[in-house]
Every structure is written in structure tokens, then in C-alpha cells.
FIDRENKOL-223099 format. One record per residue (C-alpha): residue number from 1; residue in three letters; x, y, z. Coordinates in Angstrom, 1 decimal, decimal comma. Example, Ala and Ser with C-alpha at 12.3 -4.5 7.8 and 13.67 -1.06 7.14 Angstrom:
BEGIN
+-----+-----+--------+--------+--------+
|   k |   r |      X |      Y |      Z |
+-----+-----+--------+--------+--------+
|   1 | ALA |   12,3 |   -4,5 |    7,8 |
|   2 | SER |   13,7 |   -1,1 |    7,1 |
+-----+-----+--------+--------+--------+
! end
This chain:
BEGIN
+-----+-----+--------+--------+--------+
|   k |   r |      X |      Y |      Z |
+-----+-----+--------+--------+--------+
|   1 | MET |   36,9 |  -27,2 | -124,9 |
|   2 | LYS |   33,5 |  -27,1 | -126,5 |
|   3 | VAL |   31,9 |  -30,0 | -128,3 |
|   4 | VAL |   30,2 |  -29,3 | -131,6 |
|   5 | ILE |   27,7 |  -31,8 | -132,9 |
|   6 | LEU |   26,3 |  -31,9 | -136,4 |
|   7 | ALA |   22,6 |  -32,6 | -136,0 |
|   8 | GLY |   20,9 |  -31,0 | -139,0 |
|   9 | GLY |   20,8 |  -33,6 | -141,8 |
|  10 | LEU |   17,7 |  -35,3 | -143,2 |
|  11 | GLY |   18,7 |  -38,9 | -142,5 |
|  12 | THR |   17,0 |  -40,2 | -145,6 |
|  13 | ARG |   18,3 |  -43,8 | -145,2 |
|  14 | LEU |   16,4 |  -44,0 | -141,9 |
|  15 | SER |   13,2 |  -42,5 | -143,3 |
|  16 | GLU |   11,1 |  -44,9 | -141,2 |
|  17 | GLU |   12,1 |  -42,8 | -138,2 |
|  18 | THR |   13,2 |  -39,5 | -139,6 |
|  19 | GLU |    9,9 |  -38,6 | -141,2 |
|  20 | LEU |    8,8 |  -37,7 | -137,7 |
|  21 | ARG |   12,1 |  -36,5 | -136,0 |
|  22 | PRO |   15,6 |  -35,4 | -136,9 |
|  23 | LYS |   18,0 |  -38,4 | -137,0 |
|  24 | PRO |   19,9 |  -37,4 | -133,8 |
|  25 | MET |   16,6 |  -37,7 | -132,0 |
|  26 | VAL |   15,9 |  -41,3 | -133,0 |
|  27 | GLU |   15,9 |  -43,2 | -129,8 |
|  28 | ILE |   18,1 |  -46,0 | -128,5 |
|  29 | GLY |   16,4 |  -47,5 | -125,5 |
|  30 | GLY |   14,2 |  -44,5 | -124,8 |
|  31 | ARG |   17,0 |  -41,9 | -125,2 |
|  32 | PRO |   18,0 |  -40,1 | -128,4 |
|  33 | ILE |   21,3 |  -41,1 | -129,9 |
|  34 | LEU |   22,3 |  -37,5 | -129,5 |
|  35 | TRP |   22,0 |  -38,0 | -125,7 |
|  36 | HIS |   24,2 |  -41,1 | -125,9 |
|  37 | ILE |   26,9 |  -39,2 | -127,8 |
|  38 | MET |   26,8 |  -36,3 | -125,3 |
|  39 | LYS |   27,1 |  -38,9 | -122,4 |
|  40 | ILE |   30,3 |  -40,1 | -124,0 |
|  41 | TYR |   31,9 |  -36,7 | -124,0 |
|  42 | SER |   30,5 |  -35,9 | -120,5 |
|  43 | TYR |   32,1 |  -39,0 | -119,1 |
|  44 | PHE |   35,5 |  -37,4 | -119,9 |
|  45 | GLY |   34,5 |  -34,0 | -118,5 |
|  46 | PHE |   33,3 |  -32,2 | -121,6 |
|  47 | ASN |   29,9 |  -30,7 | -120,9 |
|  48 | ASP |   29,7 |  -27,5 | -123,0 |
|  49 | PHE |   27,9 |  -28,5 | -126,3 |
|  50 | ILE |   27,0 |  -26,6 | -129,5 |
|  51 | ILE |   24,3 |  -28,5 | -131,4 |
|  52 | LEU |   24,1 |  -27,5 | -135,1 |
|  53 | THR |   20,5 |  -28,1 | -136,0 |
|  54 | GLY |   18,5 |  -27,9 | -139,3 |
|  55 | TYR |   15,8 |  -30,4 | -140,2 |
|  56 | LYS |   13,0 |  -30,3 | -137,6 |
|  57 | SER |   15,3 |  -28,3 | -135,3 |
|  58 | HIS |   12,4 |  -27,5 | -133,0 |
|  59 | ILE |   12,2 |  -31,1 | -131,8 |
|  60 | ILE |   15,8 |  -30,9 | -130,5 |
|  61 | LYS |   15,2 |  -27,5 | -128,9 |
|  62 | GLU |   12,0 |  -28,7 | -127,2 |
|  63 | TYR |   13,8 |  -31,8 | -125,9 |
|  64 | PHE |   16,4 |  -29,8 | -124,0 |
|  65 | ILE |   14,0 |  -27,1 | -122,9 |
|  66 | ASN |   11,8 |  -29,7 | -121,3 |
|  67 | TYR |   14,7 |  -32,0 | -120,2 |
|  68 | TYR |   14,4 |  -30,8 | -116,6 |
|  69 | THR |   10,8 |  -32,0 | -116,2 |
|  70 | ARG |   11,1 |  -34,9 | -118,6 |
|  71 | TYR |   13,4 |  -36,9 | -116,4 |
|  72 | SER |   12,4 |  -35,6 | -112,9 |
|  73 | ASP |    9,7 |  -36,7 | -110,5 |
|  74 | ILE |    7,1 |  -33,9 | -110,2 |
|  75 | THR |    3,8 |  -33,1 | -108,7 |
|  76 | ILE |    1,5 |  -30,6 | -110,6 |
|  77 | ASP |   -1,0 |  -28,8 | -108,4 |
|  78 | MET |   -3,5 |  -27,6 | -111,0 |
|  79 | LYS |   -5,6 |  -25,7 | -108,5 |
|  80 | ARG |   -2,7 |  -23,7 | -107,1 |
|  81 | ASN |   -1,0 |  -23,6 | -110,5 |
|  82 | SER |    2,3 |  -24,9 | -109,0 |
|  83 | VAL |    4,9 |  -27,5 | -109,9 |
|  84 | GLU |    6,9 |  -29,3 | -107,3 |
|  85 | ILE |   10,1 |  -31,2 | -108,2 |
|  86 | HIS |   10,8 |  -34,2 | -106,0 |
|  87 | LYS |   13,7 |  -35,9 | -107,6 |
|  88 | GLN |   15,9 |  -34,3 | -110,2 |
|  89 | ARG |   17,6 |  -36,3 | -112,9 |
|  90 | VAL |   19,7 |  -33,7 | -114,8 |
|  91 | GLU |   23,1 |  -33,6 | -116,5 |
|  92 | PRO |   25,9 |  -31,0 | -116,0 |
|  93 | TRP |   25,5 |  -29,8 | -119,5 |
|  94 | LYS |   25,4 |  -26,4 | -121,1 |
|  95 | VAL |   23,7 |  -26,7 | -124,5 |
|  96 | THR |   23,7 |  -24,1 | -127,3 |
|  97 | MET |   21,5 |  -24,9 | -130,2 |
|  98 | LEU |   22,2 |  -23,1 | -133,5 |
|  99 | TYR |   19,8 |  -23,3 | -136,4 |
| 100 | THR |   22,0 |  -23,6 | -139,4 |
| 101 | GLY |   19,5 |  -24,1 | -142,2 |
| 102 | GLN |   17,6 |  -27,2 | -143,3 |
| 103 | ASP |   19,6 |  -27,7 | -146,6 |
| 104 | THR |   23,0 |  -26,5 | -145,4 |
| 105 | MET |   25,9 |  -29,0 | -145,9 |
| 106 | THR |   28,2 |  -30,0 | -143,1 |
| 107 | GLY |   30,9 |  -27,4 | -143,8 |
| 108 | GLY |   28,4 |  -24,6 | -143,9 |
| 109 | ARG |   27,0 |  -25,7 | -140,6 |
| 110 | ILE |   30,4 |  -25,9 | -138,9 |
| 111 | ALA |   31,2 |  -22,4 | -140,2 |
| 112 | LYS |   28,3 |  -21,0 | -138,2 |
| 113 | ALA |   29,8 |  -22,3 | -134,9 |
| 114 | LYS |   32,8 |  -20,0 | -135,3 |
| 115 | ALA |   31,3 |  -17,1 | -133,2 |
| 116 | TYR |   30,7 |  -19,6 | -130,4 |
| 117 | THR |   34,0 |  -21,6 | -130,3 |
| 118 | LYS |   35,8 |  -18,3 | -130,7 |
| 119 | ASN |   39,6 |  -18,6 | -131,0 |
| 120 | HIS |   39,8 |  -21,9 | -129,2 |
| 121 | PRO |   40,3 |  -25,6 | -130,2 |
| 122 | PHE |   37,1 |  -27,6 | -130,2 |
| 123 | LEU |   35,8 |  -31,2 | -130,5 |
| 124 | LEU |   33,5 |  -32,1 | -133,4 |
| 125 | THR |   31,4 |  -35,1 | -134,3 |
| 126 | TYR |   28,4 |  -36,4 | -136,1 |
| 127 | GLY |   25,0 |  -36,7 | -134,4 |
| 128 | ASP |   24,4 |  -40,3 | -135,5 |
| 129 | GLY |   27,4 |  -42,4 | -134,4 |
| 130 | VAL |   28,6 |  -43,9 | -131,1 |
| 131 | ALA |   31,9 |  -45,4 | -130,0 |
| 132 | ASP |   33,8 |  -46,5 | -126,9 |
| 133 | ILE |   36,5 |  -44,0 | -127,8 |
| 134 | ASP |   38,8 |  -42,5 | -125,2 |
| 135 | ILE |   38,4 |  -38,7 | -125,8 |
| 136 | LYS |   41,4 |  -37,9 | -123,6 |
| 137 | LYS |   43,7 |  -40,1 | -125,6 |
| 138 | LEU |   42,3 |  -38,6 | -128,8 |
| 139 | ILE |   43,1 |  -35,1 | -127,6 |
| 140 | GLU |   46,6 |  -36,2 | -126,5 |
| 141 | ASN |   47,2 |  -37,7 | -130,0 |
| 142 | HIS |   46,0 |  -34,4 | -131,6 |
| 143 | LYS |   48,3 |  -32,2 | -129,5 |
| 144 | LYS |   51,4 |  -34,4 | -130,3 |
| 145 | SER |   50,6 |  -34,2 | -134,0 |
| 146 | LYS |   50,6 |  -30,4 | -134,0 |
| 147 | LYS |   48,2 |  -30,6 | -136,9 |
| 148 | THR |   45,1 |  -28,4 | -137,5 |
| 149 | VAL |   42,6 |  -31,3 | -137,4 |
| 150 | THR |   42,6 |  -34,8 | -136,1 |
| 151 | MET |   40,1 |  -37,3 | -137,5 |
| 152 | THR |   39,2 |  -40,5 | -135,8 |
| 153 | ALA |   39,9 |  -43,4 | -138,2 |
| 154 | VAL |   37,9 |  -46,6 | -137,9 |
| 155 | GLN |   37,6 |  -49,9 | -139,7 |
| 156 | PRO |   33,8 |  -50,8 | -140,0 |
| 157 | SER |   32,7 |  -54,4 | -140,0 |
| 158 | GLY |   32,0 |  -55,9 | -143,4 |
| 159 | LYS |   28,4 |  -56,7 | -144,4 |
| 160 | TYR |   29,1 |  -60,3 | -145,4 |
| 161 | GLY |   31,2 |  -63,2 | -144,3 |
| 162 | ALA |   34,7 |  -63,5 | -145,8 |
| 163 | LEU |   36,0 |  -66,7 | -147,3 |
| 164 | ASN |   39,6 |  -67,9 | -148,1 |
| 165 | ILE |   39,2 |  -70,3 | -151,0 |
| 166 | GLU |   42,0 |  -72,6 | -152,1 |
| 167 | SER |   42,8 |  -73,6 | -155,7 |
| 168 | ASP |   40,9 |  -76,8 | -155,4 |
| 169 | GLY |   37,8 |  -75,0 | -154,3 |
| 170 | SER |   38,0 |  -75,9 | -150,6 |
| 171 | ILE |   37,4 |  -73,1 | -148,0 |
| 172 | SER |   40,4 |  -72,9 | -145,7 |
| 173 | SER |   38,9 |  -70,3 | -143,4 |
| 174 | PHE |   35,7 |  -68,4 | -142,8 |
| 175 | SER |   35,2 |  -65,1 | -140,9 |
| 176 | GLU |   31,7 |  -63,8 | -140,2 |
| 177 | LYS |   31,5 |  -60,1 | -141,0 |
| 178 | PRO |   35,2 |  -59,2 | -140,5 |
| 179 | LYS |   36,4 |  -55,6 | -140,4 |
| 180 | GLY |   36,9 |  -53,9 | -143,8 |
| 181 | ASP |   39,6 |  -54,6 | -146,3 |
| 182 | ASN |   42,3 |  -53,0 | -144,1 |
| 183 | SER |   41,0 |  -49,6 | -145,1 |
| 184 | TRP |   40,3 |  -46,9 | -142,6 |
| 185 | VAL |   37,3 |  -44,5 | -142,9 |
| 186 | ASN |   36,2 |  -41,3 | -141,3 |
| 187 | GLY |   34,6 |  -42,1 | -138,0 |
| 188 | GLY |   33,9 |  -38,6 | -136,8 |
| 189 | PHE |   35,2 |  -37,6 | -133,3 |
| 190 | PHE |   37,4 |  -34,8 | -134,6 |
| 191 | VAL |   39,6 |  -32,4 | -132,7 |
| 192 | CYS |   39,9 |  -29,0 | -134,5 |
| 193 | GLU |   42,2 |  -26,0 | -134,0 |
| 194 | PRO |   40,5 |  -22,7 | -134,8 |
| 195 | GLU |   42,5 |  -22,5 | -138,0 |
| 196 | VAL |   40,2 |  -25,0 | -139,5 |
| 197 | TYR |   37,8 |  -22,2 | -140,3 |
| 198 | ASP |   40,3 |  -20,9 | -142,8 |
| 199 | TYR |   39,6 |  -23,9 | -144,8 |
| 200 | ILE |   35,8 |  -23,7 | -144,6 |
| 201 | LYS |   33,8 |  -21,4 | -146,9 |
| 202 | ASN |   30,8 |  -20,0 | -145,1 |
| 203 | THR |   28,3 |  -21,1 | -147,7 |
| 204 | SER |   25,4 |  -23,6 | -147,4 |
| 205 | SER |   26,9 |  -25,8 | -150,2 |
| 206 | THR |   30,2 |  -26,3 | -148,5 |
| 207 | VAL |   30,8 |  -30,0 | -147,6 |
| 208 | PHE |   33,3 |  -30,5 | -144,8 |
| 209 | GLU |   34,3 |  -33,9 | -146,1 |
| 210 | LYS |   35,2 |  -32,5 | -149,5 |
| 211 | GLU |   37,4 |  -29,4 | -150,1 |
| 212 | PRO |   38,1 |  -28,5 | -146,4 |
| 213 | LEU |   39,4 |  -32,0 | -145,4 |
| 214 | GLU |   41,0 |  -32,6 | -148,9 |
| 215 | ASN |   42,9 |  -29,3 | -148,6 |
| 216 | LEU |   43,9 |  -30,0 | -145,0 |
| 217 | ALA |   45,4 |  -33,3 | -146,2 |
| 218 | ARG |   47,1 |  -31,6 | -149,1 |
| 219 | ASP |   48,7 |  -29,1 | -146,7 |
| 220 | ASN |   49,8 |  -31,9 | -144,3 |
| 221 | LYS |   47,6 |  -30,5 | -141,6 |
| 222 | LEU |   45,2 |  -33,5 | -141,2 |
| 223 | ASN |   46,1 |  -36,1 | -138,5 |
| 224 | SER |   44,5 |  -39,5 | -137,8 |
| 225 | TYR |   43,7 |  -41,2 | -134,5 |
| 226 | LYS |   43,2 |  -44,9 | -135,1 |
| 227 | HIS |   40,4 |  -46,2 | -133,0 |
| 228 | GLU |   40,3 |  -50,0 | -133,0 |
| 229 | GLY |   37,5 |  -50,4 | -130,5 |
| 230 | PHE |   33,7 |  -50,3 | -131,0 |
| 231 | TRP |   32,3 |  -47,8 | -133,5 |
| 232 | ARG |   28,9 |  -47,8 | -135,1 |
| 233 | PRO |   26,9 |  -45,3 | -137,1 |
| 234 | MET |   23,1 |  -45,4 | -137,1 |
| 235 | ASP |   22,4 |  -45,3 | -140,8 |
| 236 | THR |   19,5 |  -47,7 | -141,2 |
| 237 | LEU |   16,6 |  -49,1 | -139,2 |
| 238 | LYS |   18,7 |  -52,3 | -138,8 |
| 239 | ASP |   21,5 |  -50,3 | -137,2 |
| 240 | LYS |   19,0 |  -48,7 | -134,9 |
| 241 | MET |   17,5 |  -52,1 | -133,9 |
| 242 | GLN |   21,0 |  -53,6 | -133,2 |
| 243 | LEU |   22,1 |  -50,6 | -131,1 |
| 244 | THR |   18,8 |  -50,8 | -129,2 |
| 245 | ASP |   19,3 |  -54,5 | -128,5 |
| 246 | MET |   22,9 |  -53,8 | -127,2 |
| 247 | TRP |   21,6 |  -51,1 | -124,9 |
| 248 | MET |   18,6 |  -53,1 | -123,6 |
| 249 | THR |   20,7 |  -56,2 | -122,8 |
| 250 | GLY |   23,4 |  -54,2 | -121,0 |
| 251 | SER |   26,0 |  -54,9 | -123,6 |
| 252 | ALA |   26,4 |  -51,4 | -125,2 |
| 253 | PRO |   30,2 |  -50,9 | -125,6 |
| 254 | TRP |   29,8 |  -47,2 | -126,0 |
| 255 | ALA |   28,0 |  -46,7 | -122,7 |
| 256 | ILE |   31,3 |  -46,2 | -120,8 |
| 257 | TRP |   29,6 |  -44,2 | -118,2 |
| 258 | ARG |   27,7 |  -47,3 | -117,0 |
| 259 | ASN |   30,9 |  -49,1 | -116,0 |
+-----+-----+--------+--------+--------+
! end
């Protein structure tokens, strides 16, 4: 089963970083968040990736082209014009990078992966969010549902502390940044049957989260997998700093391959 990752957006809310690189290449502890996402899937044995690029796509391509030398110990003999690899630090990954257009929306990008996923189910997620999700359980849930698409549903933490205020004005309880108001949101980490392409128009303006998912829900072909563990998107510089702090202190819940 191939893993399709959306990695072509502009990332305007993280402009401090994305002026120089695409959002999936913004680093957490010296590694792009894209690498962290791929490590999650790889931990469960999924190593065949299709990266849907767009904005500054050459940076993603150059990263993987140079991955072999970037993380290996090497000696360069400039007189003999030779390179000797001493210690290899590589991943068991096959990475296909598709340029899907700088301004193409998510649905249009996914449509361009059809020729590569062929007539097989595939995994799909965004290139800017991490979670301690069990991919095997996600797939089991999808198979049992017999639906066309399974979406991972999450409850993000609130931005502010929540108060329970009594009639006399006293506060009976306080919760610092609790999870949302019992509402579940799209957390990415999809499982898709090939029939999903029937719902996606191959146009640059097609937004996957609009008509395709709305129509799948209408036809009772959209399933949810509730993930109650850690999930965090990297939308802002503050998110990036918090994720980096978790990684550097050894307390990154999504780094399941470290355990």
C-alpha cells in the first residue's frame, strides 16, 4: 500500500519559515516534518511514498536526491575525484515526487497520483501534521467499515483555559487548554479505496475537503477512525517551536520509532 503525502501548499501562516522552503521541509530538530511523517508510516512497514509537490518543489527533490550523502559519513578525495562512504544512514524508502502545480488545490493534487496508485487502496495524509497514530489499527478499522474513505478524526486542544462558573460567580473548576468542545475534526491520515478518484475532478481548483468528501459523506461512503492520542499540526511558528521542544527533550509522542 503506497503512502500519498500532500506537500505542495504555500503555508502562508508559517511565512517566517515558508518564504525560504515548502512547509513540509520546515525542520523539527534538524529534520523536516515530512521526514517525521514518513518515519511514522515506515515504523508500521509502509515505505513506498508518493510526495505531491508544488511550491518550491525543487527543495523537496534535492533533499531526497542528496539524502544518501547528507546523513552518511564520507571522505571526498578531490585529487582523485572520488567519494568514499564510511557509514551509511539511510531509510528503506522508495520516494516518488510528483510536481502537481504551485496553485493546485488538494483534490487536484491527489488526482495526479492516480497513475501511480493504480487500482489499489492507498494511504493519504497532509505534509504538516504528526500523531502517535497506530496505522495498522487505522487500516483494520477501514476494512471493517467497507467504506470508500476513512478519515482520522481528532479533537484538538483548545487555545484557552476553560472555566465552569457557578451562578454566584465562583469558579467550580478550571481546565488548562482542554480538548475542543466535543467536536471531532479532520486529522488527515486517510485510507482510500481507488474508487475515491470517481469523486475527484482532475482540475487545479478541486478542493478535496469540499465536494469530494462532502459527496462521499452524502453517499454514506466516508468512515471515521477516532484517534484520541497525540495529534498536532504545524500551522504557526509557535507550533513549530513547541514540536521542536518536544523532540529535543525526548518527549515527542509521535516519535514511536524511538521507543
